[in-house]
N, C-alpha and C positions, 0 to 999 in steps of 0.2 A: 267827111271820111267815115264817120260812124254808120250812117245809113247805108252806104254802098258796100261796106265790108272790105274796103281796099287794104286795110292794115294786115289782115290775116293772109290774104292772097299775095300781097307784096312780099311778106316774109317767106312764104312757102315757095315763091318763085325764085328766090335767091339760091345760089349754090350752097352746098353744105358748108364749105369753107367760110363763106360770108356769114352764114347763120351762126356758126361756131364763134367767129370773131365778134359778132354783135353780142352774143351771150357771154363772152369771156370778159369784156370790159365792164367793170362794176356799175357805173352810173348809166351807161348806154344800155346794158341788159335790162335795167329797171324800166327805162323809157320804152324800149322795144316790147317788154312784157306787158306794160300797161296798154300800149297801142294795140297789140295783137289780141290781148284778152278781151278788152272792152269792144273792139270792133267785131270780134267773133261772137260775143254775147249779143250785140245789137243785130247782127245778121242772122244768127241761128237761134238765139234765146236759150232757155233752159235754166233750171235751178242750180245745177252743178256749175255751169259756166258763170252764173252770177256770183256764186260763192267763191269760185276761183278768182274771178275778177276783183272782188273786194279784198281777198287775201293778198293778191299780187299788188294791189294799190298800196298796202301798208307794209308788206313783207317782200317786196319785189326783188330785192337783192338776193335773198336766200332762195326764193323760188326760181330766180334766173339761173342760179348754179345748178339747181335740180334739173331744170329744163336743158341746160347745157349737156348734162349726162344723158338725158332722154334723146336729144338730137343725135348725139354720138352713137347711140345704141339703135334707136328705132327710126331715125331720120324725120321725126316730127315732134312737136311739143306735146306735153302731157295734157290730157283733157281738152283737146282741140277737135 
């Protein structure tokens, strides 16, 4: 999964309602955040994406709520 970058494209292909529901459920949002962030980092690289991926790994629940607001406003995750 990580080499092909399917995690980020899978999330982006979902409807906005599904994205919001995935980010609304506490443990699920953490798993989705980890999957999307690390697959995006492995696909595109970059220092900012690496730092965000590490932060999400340890503080994913908090960052998931922030991303929920970002998806509601901008229709995409922060730093993606």
